[in-house]
C-alpha angles and dihedrals in degrees: 000000000000125000092255093050091049092048089049090051091047091050089049091050090054092047089057090058091056091051090053090051090059091053092050088053087058093055093044093050094048093050088046089059092045092243111147099182096054089043090053092050091046091050090052092050088046091047093050091047094049092048090051090047092048092047092054093045091049098045101035118011100039094049088046092053093048091048096046099033112021090175089071092060091109091057091048091052090049090053092049089052087048090056092053089051091048093051090050092050089051090052091049090046091052090055092047094048093045087054089057095228101143096189092051090044093053089048090049091050090051090057090048092048093047091051090043092050093048088048091051092051095051091046090047089057092048091047091051091051090049092048088054091053093048093054097045 
């Protein structure tokens, strides 16, 4: 893969994170209004988008990073662990939201968002390092 191709892939990876942020906002706003049905639909859209996003990272981006920059293998493995934790948080949140308990759902969403934010921060660091490599 050439440096420009790598740079395009890294930019697309970052754009996917912005799209996920918009879906999170839908869930947050629906819960803030106390509207379970829109929150459920928003959560399902978020879960589907996250699964697609994780699938692309796990099948394309992570192997690319490990191939082009093996010294970042630890960061890739940490991101894979983060994916498992986020999937578990989504499962927990689905259970809470289906039960209709808004307070517990909001707490569960906070856990998911904290994990997602930490995941994004770590991936942003990795993306920045990869962008440096692709431009040097």
